[in-house]
Every structure is written in C-alpha cells, then in structure tokens.
C-alpha positions, 0 to 999 in steps of 0.5 A: 345458968349452966355454961356449956363448952363446946370442945369436941373438935380436933383442932386441925389448924393448930397442929402439930400442938393438937396432935394428941390433945384437944386445943382447949387444954393447950397452955397459955401463960402456963394455964389451960386455955379453957380455964380462963373461960371458966374463970370468967363465966364463974360469976354467972354459971352454977355449973359447967357442961363440956361437950367433948369427943376428940381426946376427951380423956385429956379434958376430963383429966385437965378440968376434973369433976368441979371447977372452983367448987361448981360441978362439971359434967361431960357429954359426948357429941351426938353423931353429926358434925356442927355446933348445933349438934354440939349444943343439942348433945347437952339438952339433958344436962341444962334446965332453962336458960344457959350460956354456950361458948366455943371452947377455943374462945377467950373473952374477958369477964366483962364480955360475959357479964354484958351477955348475961345482963343484956339477955336477962334485961331484954327477956330475949330468947337468945343473945349473941356477943358481937364485935365491930371489926374492919373485915368480917369475912373471917367470921360469922357476919352479924346483921344488927339493927337497933339492938336486935340480930336480923340474921347471920351470914357465915364468912360471906362478905368482906368489909367492916361489920359486926362479928360473931364472937362465939358466945351465946345465951339461950332459952331452952326453946332453941332446942326445938329450932335445932331439931328442924335443921338440915345440913349446911353447905359445909355438910354440918348442922350449924348453930347459926342456922338455928338462930336464923330460924328463930328469928324468921319465926319472930323470936327475939335474938339480942345483939350484945356489942363488946369492944373489949379483948377477944381472941378466937384461938384457931391458929398457932400464932393466936396462942402467941398473941393471947400469951402476950395479952395475958402476961401484960394484963394479969401478971404480978411479980412473984418470986417463989423459986431461988435466985442466985447472986449475979442474976438480973430480974426486971419485973414483973416476972413470976417464978414458980416453987422449986425453980432455980435461977442461976448466976448470970441470967437476965430476965425481962418481964413480963415473963412466967416461969413454972415450977421445978425449972432450971434457968441459966447460967448465963441466959437471956429470957426476953418479954412475953415468954412463958416457960412451963413446969420442969423445964431447962433453959441453959447456958448462952440460950435466948428465949424471946416472946415464946411459949415453952410447955412443960418438960421441954428444954433448950439447954445449950446455945440455942435461940427460941424467937416468937416460937411455940415448943410442945411438951417434953420436947428438947433442943440440941445444942446449937439449934436455932429457930429463925423468926424473920424472913430475908425480905422482912415480909409477913411469915406465912404458915401452911394450915391444912394444906394452904399457905396463910399469912400470919400477919406477923412480921416475926414468927419462928417454929411451931414444934409439937410434943415429944420432939428430939432435935439434934445439935446445930439444927436450923428451923426456917420461920413459920415451919412446923415439926410434928409430934414424936418426931426426931430431927438429926444433927445438922438438919436445915428444917425448910419445910414442914415435918409430919408427925412420927418422922425421923429426919437425918442428913447424910454427909458426903465425906472425903478423907485423903491420906497426907503423903509425908516426904523424907527430908 
C-alpha cells in the first residue's frame, strides 16, 4: 500500500512558526514532525506520496526522494481547496488500496497497525481511525454503529462522541465519489463528504477505535504537548558530546556530537540537545526541553519545558519558560519570557484574529525564525513575534508582533547639570 501524506496547507494557526515553511517540517524533539508519521507507517507502506503546495521545496529538501529505503514521490495539489482535492491529486501515483493521513497528525504505530489490519480483515471500501473524546465539537464527529461508520458531521455538535483522527484507508473506488463532489459550505471539497457519499451508496466504511496517544498539531501549544510526550516516551540517556567537570546531568538526557556542556550547568531530563551546541557555564535546563543543533544556552540562563530550534541562542541572563523559539533567533541579555498570568488563569493566544484558550496554565512566547531580540526585553505570556523581526532594547512585548517588524522604544531623557558651589 502507498501512504499518501496531505501536506499542502499553509498552517495559518501555527504562525509565526510557519511564516516561511510548512508545518510538517517543524521540529519536535529535534526531528521534523512528519518523520514520526512516516516512521510509524513504515511497516505497512511500500512508498510515500506527498501532496504539496505551500513552500513545497522545504518538504522535498527535508524528506528527499526516499525514506528508509522506500521511495518518496511529490505531487502538487490540484486547483481547488480541501482534503478531497488533495487526495485526488495523488490518483495517478497510487495503485489499488492506499493509506491517507493529514501531515500534521501524530499517531503511534499501533494506531496505523489497527487501521490497516481492520481495513483488510473486514474487506472494507474505506476505514477511519476514530477516538472517543469528551467533546467532539473541535473534530469531525463520526457516527458509529457495530463497527461501521454511518456518517460524519464536521464540527457540528458538542459532547462525548467519536472524533475523526485524520487517518484513513481506501480502495481506489473512492476516486469516483470524489469526482462527484460539490463545494461544502466552507468552499472546499471535503474528503468526509466523499465518505458520506460512499456510505449513502451502500459501501462499507469501517470505524477503527483507537485509545492510544494521538495529537493533531494545529496550534503552537500542540507542539509543546507533543514534545513533552515524545521526550517522555522515547528518550534514552545518550551523551555523545563533552561534559566538563562540575556539570550535573540527571538522566535521561540526550546530547549530540560536538556539543560541550560547561561546568556549573545543571540539566534535568528528559532533555534533548542537538549537535554542536555550547551549554553553560552555570545554566539550568529543566525537563521536557529540546534544543536543536548549533545552539548556545549561556551563563545564568534557565530553560523550562520549551522548544529551541536550530541555530538559536539564549546566551546571557535569560528565562525561557514553556516557549517555542524558531530557527536562527537570538535573545539579548536579560530577555525574559513570562509564562504565567497574574490571575493564574489559562493563557489565551490570538489565532487568526481571535483569542483562543490554550488550556494551559503556563505558556510563554512563540517566536518565529530569524528574530533578533535586544537586551532587557520582557515578553508577556502567549505573545507571538513574527519571523524576520527586530525587537529593540527594553521593549515590553504586550501584544503580538507581525512578521518583519522593527519595534523600538524611545526613552524620555532629562539631563541636568549639577551646580557646584564654591566653598
């Protein structure tokens, strides 16, 4: 079976991290998000087809033309929006049955295995991986009876029910139903509408319940939650860099080749640090932190439960808490990310012009790529700084900063000449 990965979207809800790249290549625990999906599909797929559009070259550079010896193909999404058009784009590259997954989904290997096994065992025309959740209003609600899907409702009701996890298996007959679709109320060609059409025509669509870990990475804090899960589940203690005398490392901590951990550093796992980094001296790295390649975490810096991507630095007197820092970004001395509201309520974040409750008691800054932050900058909880921005010294970031901005404050200064009296 081929595995079709839907990766054409712009990832608007993940900005500023997707300002210049698709979300599927964002790194979690120092690996591109989509690599976990490919890895877990590997035993069941003889090749992969990526449906791409936005910044497609970055996906092609990241994955290449094969993954662990199996071929990878790319096809640009056909004109028209929606998941059905994305699947239709791969028609010429699949033969017979195939798997489909949204590229921004993380699911353990067990979930893929259950989907494929049930699809084959029941000789179904289609199969969906579903999960019972307390509130289905944020997902596609799947109506299930005796192991079969009776219909899918897109985010239409609240309450307990089965959520559509965005992982499917199809026979090639699905393409005939996709060709008959009309645009939905959202102006898109929906894969779920094609499935409903299959059901109304008497085809068998299997529901495959799954109670393991699953994460739809749609918003910045989803990256933090997935980072916590992966570090807690997969990390093994492995120190390949050099650790100076006087540094303390509490396992599990993974340290890449060429990294130097200087004296006085205190690292509490699970923590993952990439290659070629300089850590310390005298810094504190707390659990569930991932630090990419060629980073500098310097003197009197504390990092907690955060993602710091490649070539980024927090070199002097910084606090980085529950935050995400993109690639090639530098924090000036004394820059602080606040991660807790004064009223101790959940942190809210502006997503596509609307404030959303992150569901997190603690959430710091979301900083894009190629950002330069001056000295003594303070960043409010849940604030976003767009890529390619410059934040001048002593700025208080109390609102989101758009991409490519220069933000400075002008000091009101008064100089008086002291009068000296003759004695």
